[in-house]
C-alpha positions in Angstrom: 57.7 -66.7 39.9 56.0 -70.0 39.5 56.4 -69.7 35.7 60.1 -69.4 36.2 60.3 -72.5 38.3 58.1 -74.5 35.8 60.3 -73.4 32.9 63.4 -74.4 34.8 62.1 -77.8 35.6 61.0 -78.4 32.0 64.4 -77.3 30.8 66.2 -79.6 33.1 63.9 -82.5 32.2 64.5 -81.7 28.5 68.3 -81.9 29.0 67.8 -85.2 30.8 65.8 -86.6 27.8 68.3 -85.3 25.3 71.3 -86.9 26.9 69.9 -90.1 28.2 67.4 -91.1 25.5 68.9 -90.6 22.0 65.7 -91.8 20.3 63.7 -89.0 21.9 66.3 -86.2 21.2 63.8 -84.3 19.0 61.2 -84.3 21.8 63.8 -83.1 24.2 64.9 -80.3 21.9 61.2 -79.2 21.6 60.8 -79.2 25.3 64.0 -77.1 25.7 62.7 -74.6 23.2 59.3 -74.3 25.0 61.1 -73.9 28.3 63.3 -71.1 26.8 60.3 -69.4 25.4 58.5 -69.5 28.8 61.7 -68.1 30.4 61.8 -65.2 27.9 58.1 -64.5 28.3 58.5 -64.4 32.1 61.2 -61.8 32.0 59.5 -59.7 29.3 56.3 -59.7 31.3 58.2 -58.8 34.5 59.9 -55.9 32.7 56.6 -54.6 31.3 55.0 -54.7 34.8 58.0 -52.8 36.2 57.8 -50.2 33.5 54.0 -49.8 34.1 54.5 -49.5 37.8 57.3 -46.9 37.4 55.3 -45.0 34.8 58.2 -43.6 32.9 58.1 -46.2 30.1 61.9 -46.8 30.0 
């Protein structure tokens, strides 16, 4: 859950950087990409844990 919160905060900060500081747009885009990757990692890990707990592998 904490990973989800961290990725959300990083994503919001990245949007702030992209729209308010044009000279740092590349850095903001990189932060947004990292936040999206953390978000996807969180949900894949959660899905794998759920499948392991259920034991059916679906």
